[in-house]
C-alpha positions as CSV (number, residue, x, y, z in Angstrom):
1,M,28.9,17.6,6.7
2,A,25.4,19.2,5.7
3,K,22.4,16.5,6.9
4,A,21.4,14.2,4.3
5,K,17.8,15.3,3.2
6,I,15.0,12.4,2.8
7,L,11.8,12.7,0.9
8,I,8.8,10.8,2.5
9,V,6.0,10.0,0.3
10,D,3.0,7.9,1.7
11,D,-0.7,8.8,1.6
12,E,-1.0,7.5,5.2
13,R,0.0,10.5,7.1
14,D,0.6,8.7,10.4
15,F,3.2,6.5,8.7
16,V,4.9,9.3,7.4
17,R,5.1,11.2,10.8
18,L,6.3,7.9,12.1
19,L,9.1,7.5,9.7
20,A,9.8,11.2,9.9
21,E,10.4,10.9,13.6
22,R,12.8,8.1,13.2
23,F,14.6,9.4,10.5
24,E,15.1,13.3,12.6
25,T,16.3,11.5,15.5
26,R,19.4,10.0,13.3
27,G,19.9,13.7,11.9
28,F,18.0,13.6,8.5
29,D,16.4,16.7,7.0
30,I,12.8,15.3,6.4
31,I,10.6,16.4,3.4
32,K,6.8,15.4,3.3
33,A,4.8,14.6,0.3
34,F,1.5,12.4,0.3
35,N,0.7,11.7,-3.4
36,G,3.4,10.7,-6.0
37,A,2.8,14.4,-7.9
38,E,3.6,16.1,-5.0
39,A,6.6,14.2,-4.4
40,L,7.9,15.0,-7.6
41,E,7.1,19.0,-7.1
42,K,9.1,18.5,-3.7
43,A,12.0,16.6,-5.5
44,H,12.3,19.5,-7.6
45,L,12.6,21.9,-5.0
46,E,14.1,20.4,-1.9
47,N,16.5,18.0,-4.3
48,P,16.2,15.6,-1.4
49,D,19.4,12.9,-1.4
50,I,17.1,9.8,-1.3
51,I,13.3,9.0,-1.6
52,V,11.4,6.7,0.3
53,L,7.9,5.8,-1.9
54,D,5.2,4.4,-1.2
55,L,3.1,2.7,-4.3
56,M,-0.7,2.9,-4.0
57,M,-1.4,6.5,-3.5
58,P,-4.2,9.1,-4.8
59,V,-3.0,11.6,-7.7
60,M,-0.4,9.4,-9.0
61,N,1.1,6.2,-8.0
62,G,4.7,5.4,-7.0
63,Y,5.3,3.5,-10.1
64,D,4.5,6.5,-12.2
65,A,6.2,9.2,-9.7
66,C,9.7,6.9,-10.0
67,R,9.4,6.6,-13.7
68,K,9.1,10.3,-14.0
69,L,11.9,10.8,-11.3
70,K,14.2,8.3,-13.2
71,I,13.6,10.0,-16.6
72,D,14.5,13.8,-15.2
73,D,18.1,14.6,-15.9
74,N,18.0,16.6,-12.8
75,L,16.6,14.3,-10.6
76,K,17.5,10.5,-12.0
77,N,20.4,10.0,-9.8
78,I,18.6,10.6,-6.4
79,P,18.2,7.0,-4.8
80,V,14.5,5.8,-4.4
81,V,13.1,3.2,-2.1
82,M,9.8,1.8,-2.9
83,L,7.9,1.4,0.8
84,T,4.7,-0.8,-0.2
85,G,2.1,-3.2,1.0
86,K,2.4,-4.9,-2.5
87,F,4.7,-7.7,-2.5
88,E,4.2,-10.4,-5.7
89,P,7.1,-10.9,-7.5
90,S,5.5,-8.9,-10.5
91,D,5.0,-5.8,-8.4
92,I,8.9,-6.0,-7.3
93,E,10.0,-6.8,-10.7
94,F,7.8,-3.8,-11.6
95,G,9.4,-1.7,-9.2
96,K,13.0,-2.2,-10.4
97,E,11.7,-1.9,-14.1
98,V,10.8,1.8,-13.6
99,G,13.7,2.6,-11.7
100,A,13.5,1.7,-7.9
101,D,16.9,1.1,-6.5
102,A,15.5,-1.1,-3.5
103,Y,12.0,-2.4,-3.1
104,L,10.9,-3.2,0.8
105,T,7.6,-4.2,1.7
106,K,5.4,-3.4,4.7
107,P,5.4,-3.9,7.4
108,V,8.9,-2.9,7.3
109,E,11.5,-3.4,9.9
110,M,12.8,0.0,10.8
111,E,16.4,-1.4,11.2
112,M,16.1,-3.0,7.1
113,L,14.9,0.3,6.2
114,Q,17.7,2.6,7.9
115,H,20.1,0.0,6.5
116,K,18.7,0.5,2.9
117,V,18.9,4.2,3.2
118,D,22.4,4.4,4.7
119,A,23.6,1.8,2.3
120,L,21.8,3.9,-0.5
121,L,23.1,7.1,0.6
122,R,27.0,5.6,0.8
123,M,26.4,4.2,-2.8
124,R,25.7,7.8,-4.1
125,R,28.4,9.4,-2.2
126,I,30.8,6.9,-3.5
127,K,29.6,7.7,-7.0
128,N,29.7,11.5,-6.6
129,G,33.5,11.1,-5.4
130,R,32.8,11.5,-1.8
131,K,33.6,9.3,0.8
């Protein structure tokens, strides 16, 4: 079975590196982006299996990037995990409105993030008729 590809999007490069190392040790192929516009570009080029997306970034924020992902017929089925420091109920609600499949807040427990990523990938495989 091919490795799952995860697109990690955050303007904090050290945080991206930390997540990348963690997911690489679990057998994922890693794609990195540092703002929402770059995330859209990489999503089109690489067709990741899942996206971990920060909200507060330069060029294009995570809300706008998620909205654009979810209205694009070629990308809309890619699960998006929003991972952010914004934790107000209104922030979470807006994340869901723009199409996030999950919303986690920083600082995040890595086990929780891994569990959410694994669950969303399982759901995607089931929807696509693969177990």
